[in-house]
N, C-alpha and C positions, 0 to 999 in steps of 0.2 A: 488834193484835187477834188473838186466838187462837180456835181452833175449838171449838164445842160440839157434842157428838155426840148424836144421837137416833135413834129408830126410827119408821118409818111404813110401813104396808102399802100396796103399790101394785102396779100391773101395768104391763108395759112391752111395747110393740110399735112397729115402725117404720112411718113413713108414707112414701109414695112420694117420692123426692127431687125437688126442683125446683132450677133453676139461677138463678132470679131473685135479685137482691141483697136484703138486708134493709134495714130502716130507710127504706123507700120509695125506695131508689136501688140501681142496679146496681153491683156491685163494679167499680171502675175498673181493677183490676189483672188480673182474669181475664175481665172482661166477661161472665161466666157461660158462657163457651165451654167445651164438654166437654173438649177437649184441654188447654186451659190449666188447668182444674180438676184434671184427672188428673195433670198435671205437678206441680201444687202439693200433691197428696195429699189433695184434698178430695172428699167424697162429695156434699155438698149445701150450699146456702145457706139451706135451709129451704123450707117448714115441715117440722119433724120433731117426733117425740114426745120429751118429756123424762122424764116419769114419770106413772103412773096415766093420767088422760085429759088431762094438761097438755101442751100443745104450744107450740112457739115462737110460733105465731100467737095463741094464747090469752094468752100473756104480753104480746105486743105490744098486744093489745086492752085488757088490764087496766091496763097501765102508761101507755098513751098514747104520745105522740110524745116518747120519751126517746132516740131514736137507737140502738136496739138493732141490732147487726149479728150475724147468725147464721152460724156455720161448723160443719159436721160434718166432722171429720177421721177418720182410720182408727180412732182409739181414744176420741175425745172429741166431745161435743156442747157447743158453746160459744156463749154469748150475751155480747156486749160492748157496753156503752153508754159506755165511757170516751171522754172528749172528746179533742180535739187536744192534742198535747204538744210542748213545746219543751225539749229536753234542756239541763240546766244543770250546769256543772262539768265538769272534764276527765274524771273517772271515768265519769260518765253518758254523755258524748259518745263516749268510747272504746268503752264497752260496746255502745252503740247501733250504732256504725259496724261493729263486728264482726258483730253480729246481722244487720244489713242486707246485708252482703256475703254471708253464708250464705243469707239469704232470697232474694237475687237469683238463686241457682242454680235456684230453683223458680218464682220470679216475676220474670222479667227486667225488667219495667217498674218495679220498685222503684228509687227514686233512691238513689244511694250516700250522699250526705250532705245530707239535706233539713234546712232550717232549721226546719221544722215537720212533725211526724208527724201526718197527718190521721187521723180516726177509723177509716177502713177499714184503713189501713196498721197502725194500732195493733192492730186485731183480728187481722190476719194475723200480727203478731209474737207475740201471745198464743197463737195456734194452734200456731205453731212451738215456742214455749216449752213448751207442754203436751206435745207429742209428744217433745221432747228429754227431758223429765222421765220420760216413760214408758220411753224407750229406756235411760236411765241406770238406772232402777229395775230393768228387766229384766236389764241387765248385772250388777248387784250381787246380785239376789235369786234369779235363776234359775240352777240348776246348768248348764244349757246354754241360753244366751239365744236362739240361733237356733231351737232346738227348742221352747222353752217360752214365748217372748215372747207369742204369741197366747193362751196359756192364762191369762194374767193377766186378760183380760176376754172370753174366749170366750163366757161366759154372763153377762157383767156390762157395764153401761154407765157411763161416767164423764161427769158433767155439770159444767161450769165456767161460772159466771155472774159476770161482772165488771161491776158497776153503776157509774154515774157518781157517786152519792152515797148516803148512808145512808137517805134517804127512799125511794129506789127499792128498796133492799133490804127495807125495812119493808113497802112495798106488795106486793112479791112474796111475802114471807113470810106476810103476813096473808091474801092472796088464795088462796094455793095450799098452804100448809103448816099453816094453822090455829093453834090455841092450843098452848101448851106449849113454844114456841120463842121465844127472844129473842136479842138481840145484833145487831151490825152485820156480823158475819161468822160463818159456821157451816158445819160439815161435817154432812152428813145422810145416813144410810144407809137405803135403802128395800129391805128384804130380799126381798119377794115379787117385785118388779120387777127385783131385782138391780141397783140403781142406787146409785152413790156420788156425792153432790153436794157441791160447795163453792161458796158464794156469798160475795162480799165487795164492797167498793167502793173507789174510788180517791181519795176526798175527805177521808180521815182526815189529820190534821196530819202524820203520819209519812210520807205518800206524796205530798203535794202537790208537793214539789220533788224527789222521788226515785222514779224508775221502778225503780231497783235494789232499793230497800226493798220495794216492792210485789212485785217478782219473787221476792224471798226468801220473803216471806210466802206467796205462792201456791204456790211450789215446795214449801215445807214442808208445806202442807195437802194438795196433790195427792199427794205421796209417801206421806203417812199414809193417804190414801184408796186408793192403789194397794196398799199393804200389807194394808189391810183386805180388799180384794177378791181378793187373790191366793189362788188355790185355794179360793175361796169365803169369804164373810163369815158363817160360822155360829157363831163364838165369838171373844171378844176375845183379844188378845195382851198380855203385860205392857207397860205404857205406856212403859217405858224404851226399848224397841226402836223403837216407832213415833216417839216424840219424837226419839230419837237419830238415826235414819235420816233423818227430815225435816230436822233441822239439818245433817246431813252434806251432803245434796244442796243445801240452800240456801247453805251456806257455800262450796260449790264455785263458786257464782255470785259471792258477795262476802261474806267474813266480817265486813266492816265494817258491813254492813247486816243481818246476821242475829245478833241477840242478844236477841230478844224472849222474854218469858216471861209468865205470867199477871199478874204485877205490874209489868211494864214493857214499853215498846215502843221502837222505834227513835226516837232523837232526834238531830237534826243537830248539836247542840252537845256530844254525848257525846264524851269523849276516851278512846280505848283500852279502853273497857269491852267492846268487841267482841273483844278479844284474849284468847281463852279458854284457850289452851294454857298460858301461865305461871300463870294463876289455878288451873287444875286441878292443875298441878304443885305449887303451894304448898299446896293442900288435902291432897294425897297426902303431901307432906313432913311436914306437921303432924298427920297422922293424922285429918283431918277429913272425908275422903271416905266416903260411905255404902258399905256392903258390897254385894256383888252380890245377896245374899238380900234385903236391905232394899230395894234399888232395884227389884228384880223383883217385889216383892209386889203393888203396886197395878196395876190394869188401867185406871185413870182418872188422867190427869195433872192434874186440877183442883187437887190439893193439892201439886203439884210446886213446889219452891222454885226460885229462879234458879240456885242451885248444883246442883240436881237436873238442870236442863236442860243445864248444862255437863257434868255427869258422864255423863249419858245419851249426849250427843254423843261424849264421849271413849271411852266403852265401845264404841260402834259403830266409831269411828275405829280403835281398837285391833284389833278383830276383822277389819275389812276390810283393814287394813294388814298384819296378821300372816299371814293366809291368806284371800285373796279367795274361793277355791273353797270353803274351809271355811265362810265366812260364808253363801254361797249354799246350802250343804247344811243349815246351821242353820236358815235361814229356811224352806227347802223342807220340812224335817221338822217344824218348829214349826207350819206351816200345813196339814199333812196332815189331811184330813177324818177325824173320828172315825167308827169303825164302829158299826153298830146295837147291837152287844153292849157298846159302851163308853158308852152313854147311860143316864141323863142325865149331861151334862157338868158336873162340879163344879169349884169353885175349886181343890180339891186336885188333881184330874186335870189341870187346865190348868197348874198349877205343876210337876207331875210331868213333863208333856210338855215344858215349857220346859227343865228341867234335863237330861232325857234327850236332847233335841235338841242341847244344848250339848256334852254328853259324847260323843255320836256324832260330832259335827262337829270338835271340838277335843280331845277326850280329857280334859277338865277336870271336876273337881268344883267346886261353887261356891267353896270356899276356894282351890282351885288357880287358878281364874279370877281371884280377887282378887289373888293373889300375882303372877300373870303380868301383869295389867293395871298394877298399881302399879310393877313393875319396868320395864315398857315406858314408862310415863309419865315416870319419872325419867330414863330413858335417851334419851327422844325429845324431850320438850317443853323449850323453853328456860326459864331462870330468870326472864327478863324480856323 
């Protein structure tokens, strides 16, 4: 499932934090103790405001007893009603074991190798995953991560809602977002309240037996939300950058589970369709890859083909691998706010900003970028 983007006017303000656990029970890993919460990097277990006048308590009331667990971290406000999970397969177990070992540094009571991941522990894992996505985005997109990391959301809030099934998503959507939005997963930008929201659920066929697939999907969406919010969400960026950067971070988790596009999703029986590097190389070799100008034209990825998703990932892979500092300069310049004398912001102005930022960061014209990327693909990606 991929994200649909929309706009909604809202206001945002924080409620006083409370340390009581969500879903009618106290978190067993911190017990709501201030020192344990601080060590874990948590501000609150709710109630807190999500957007407009919607609070975690109102969502609990509207959805009923679905087992929502609320966690407010440094950068995210998270609601999770995913049920207990048992990892299946060696890849899933290995990935989970590594995550739990890292989580134990902040939550010592977490078991090393549980046979069953209970709902609270699963919520804690998602809180850690969201923060890791934030840190990785800051490292890639900010010219000086230590200086600029807080600027990503100094005036913006990021909300992540992970529901147990599609019915919960629908009830939340209908109760709080109104008409004009559909789908079982969606990204939603709330400009006045400066909120970037992503909601999805874990009961889709692609995720029933794979936490890794769900991790890739959520990482992809959160990365795109972080890019939207970086330096303010006042104008769109060309879709290739958002899509490509989302896939880059998702594929760092597992390329085997990140190959979704509008017309396909992860399937456990797929064989090597996830192996994008040789596929991109073949398209470049046969002159089938879209030019940079064509790829950068749309601001919406709704019409992106599967090949466009692969190409967008490869374009970002190329820039990050060639000059990580240059990529950060490119994103930073691209997202710079327009001045009052530059308004109204037109499509032509946005494209001009894009190519100017690329030239300042890498010294390339669009045609020079094409040549550099194609040469890099042929020299770097394997034939098979």
